[in-house]
N, C-alpha and C positions, 0 to 999 in steps of 0.2 A: 486301883488295879491297874490302870494305864500307865501310872508314874512308876510303878514297880518294874515295868518292862525296860525302862531306861536306867535302872539303877546299876545295871552292869557296866555302864559307859562312865560311871563316875569313878575319878581316881581314887584308888584305895589309900587310906591314911592309918597311921599307927602313932598313937599319942601326938595327934595333930600334925604329923610329918607326912607329906605326900610320898608314896612309895612307887610313884611313876618311873623314877630313875631306876629304881631296882628292877622293875619289870622290864625295863629297856636293856638293862645289862646282863639279866638273867640268861637269855638265849645264847650269849657268847660263852657261858660256862658249859654248854652242852657240846661245843666243839672240842676235838682232841687237843690236848696241850702240845705246843710246838717243841720240837727236839732238834739237836744238831744233826741228826740224820734226815735225809730227804723222806725216806719211807721207813716207818718202823713196824707197821702192822697192816692187816687187810683194811681197817678202819681209815687209817691215814691215806691208804691207796685210794680208796672210794672217795675220800674228801678231796684229794688232789685232782682226781679225774672230774668230779662234780664241779670243782672251781675252775678247771680248765674249759669245760664245756660251757659254763655261764660266761665266762670272759671272751670265749670265741664267739658266741652269740651276739653279746654286746657290741664287739668291735666290728662286726659284719659291715654296718652302714658307715663306718668312720674310716677316713683315710690314714695315712701314717702320723700326720701331726695330731690327730685326736687319740692315738694309741697312748699317749701321755696321761690321759684320764682313765686308763684301765684299772688302776688300783682303786680310785675314787668310785667308779661305777660299779664295779664288782663288789666291794665293800658295801656300798649301799644296797645293792640286790641282795646279798645275804643277810644284812641286817632287816630288811623288810620281810624277806621270806621267813626267817626264823621267828620274828615277832608275830607275823600274820598266823603262821601254823601253831605256834604255842599258845595263841589266844583262843584257839578252838578247844583247848583241854578244859576240863571242868575246874571251876574255881580259879580261874585266870583272869588276867585283865590285858586287854589289847590296846596298846598305846596309839596304834595307827587308826583307831576309831575317833581320835580327838583331831579336829581340824587344825587346831593351833600347832600341834606337832608335824603334821603333814604340810603345812604352809612353812614351818621353820626349816624343813628339808628342801622343799620345792623352790622357794623364793631365792635363797642365796645361790643355789645352783643354777637356775634360770638367769639370774642376774650375771653370774660369772660368765655364762656363755654369751650373753648380750654384750658384755664389755669386751670379751675377746675379739667379737666381731667388729665392734667399733674401733677397737685399737688397730688390728691387723688390716682390715678391709673395710674402712668407713664408707666408701662409694657404694659397695656392693650391699652392705648391710642396710643402709638407707634406702637403696634402690628396691628392696622388697617391699617398702611402703607404697610403692607407686608402680604398677605394672606397665610394661612398654606398650606403646600405642593406645594409652588412655586419652579419650577425648578431653579437650581443656575444660569443658564445663564440669566433668566428673572428677577432676583432679582434686578439689578440696575435700569432697565427700569420701573418696576412696582413701585418701590419706588418713582421714579421721577413722574410717572403718578398719583399715589395716593396722593403724596405731592401737586401737582398741582391742583388736584381736591378738596383737602382740603382747599387750599389758596384761591380758586377761589369762595368759598361758599358766603362770604358776597357780592362779586360783583354780583353774580347771584341773590341774595335776591334783591339788590337795582335796578338791571336792570329790573327783572321781574315786580316790582311793578311800576316803572317809565314808562316802555314800555306799558304795559296794559292800564294804566290810559291815557297815552298820545294819544295812538292809538283811545281810545273811544273818548276823547275829539274832536280830529281831524275829526273823521267820523261825529259826531254830527254837528260840524260846516260846514262841507262840504255839507252835506245834507240840513241843514237849509238855507245855502247860495243858493243851487240849487232850493229849495222851493221858496225862495223870488224872485228868477230871473225868474222862470216859472210861477208865479202866474199871471202877467198880459198877458203872451203870450199863455200859455196853461194851463188854470184852471183845467182840468181834470187831466193832469199829476201831477200838483201840489198837488192835493188831495191824489194822490198815494204816493207821497214822503213824505207828511204829515204823512201818516199811518206809512210808514217805519220809519221816525223819531220817532214816538212815540214808536214804538216797539224797536228801537235802544235805546231810553231812558231807557225803562224798562230793557233792557240787560246791559246797562251801570250801572245801580243801582246795579244789581246783580254782575257784575264784581267788583264794589266798594266793596261790602261786602266780596265777595270771596277772593279777592287779599289781603284784611287786615287780613282775617282769615288764608290763606296760609302762609303769612309773619311770623305770630306769631307760627303757628303750626310747621313750619320748624325749627325755633329757638328752640322750646320745643323738637323736635326730635333731634338736635344737642346736646342739654343739657342732653337728655336721654342717648346718646352715651358715655357721659363723666362722669356720676355719677353712 
């Protein structure tokens, strides 16, 4: 019974072939097809406004040098947002519940921001490891602590996204299982659990959007530290 709750996090397969790549590319099919015109209908107008709003929010903490990352950060935000939201639909799979995928997104981008800082301003980047005015006796310990906190950043990005989405999916499945079990026995209690399930689903939609935004926002803040 307990193992069945985690079956939803298993990558689906067809004839032994993992379909995780298909589930990652499917949300892109929901977006309108590009055209040689800027605006063709109301849907493309809404899409352009949405992309502009996301890009504006992500570029707020960055200076002009960081605006070169606008396409990467906005694309990552849309990618995570569509995958997280489409994973809430019935009979779907959410690739962002896999730690391996989240780490594959977090580690290269974090490493790129770190290498940019070491290349452009090595003294300032290394200076973050040792706060100014540190007592001499505390210098080795602080360098080790700051280095550990720096290296753990990509792991924190991946684990945060994985844990929040996994917890939400498990709660939804647990309450829906309880609702179906209580319906023939105690209909009044099952109505209460249905209302809780409805509120939890709304909360999970908000979590899916917030976690996508937090993932990209933290990357932009890491970038700002190194440019």
